[in-house]
C-alpha positions, 0 to 999 in steps of 0.5 A: 143130415137125418138118420133113421134107426129102425130096429125090428123083428119079423113075424113068420109070415114075412116071406118072399112078399116082404123081401120083394117089398123091401127091395122095391122100397129101397129102389124107390128111396134110392131114386128119391131126392135127398136119399143118402145111404142105407145099411141093414144088419140082422143079429143072431137072435133075429133082431134087424137093424136098418140105418137110413140117412137123408139129406135133411128133414124136408126130403125125409118128410117127402119120403115119409108121405110117399103113398107107396111107402105108406102102403108098405108101412101099413102092410108091415104093421098088419103082417110082417113086423112082430115089433119095431122101434124107430128113432129119427135123429138129426146128425149134429156132428160127423167124424171120419177116420181112414186107415191108408191102404187096402184095409181102409178102402171099403170104409172110404167107399161106403162112407163116401156117399154120406160125405157127398150129401152135404156138398 
């Protein structure tokens, strides 16, 4: 499994067009072979963190070369991102813990997608 760690900050110009493109890219990725999961977070100071899991390097490579994704990347660099850093890593080990009961239910549901990727 592969994981993308994408940290970024947006420019003031990143408005509704950024949000629409981001939603469109998520929908496309979700339908792509090998996509496992995605989670995004925004810190109080505006830094954004997006984690994206792919089944393997081959399916990630296909997504990376998708023309619509490439176009969105170019627009991001020219208009929406003030800066970004991206790490691409192979997951060498996974560890899971689930507390029984309602507290662990959300974690089980979210992590279940990643567990199915290796099946």
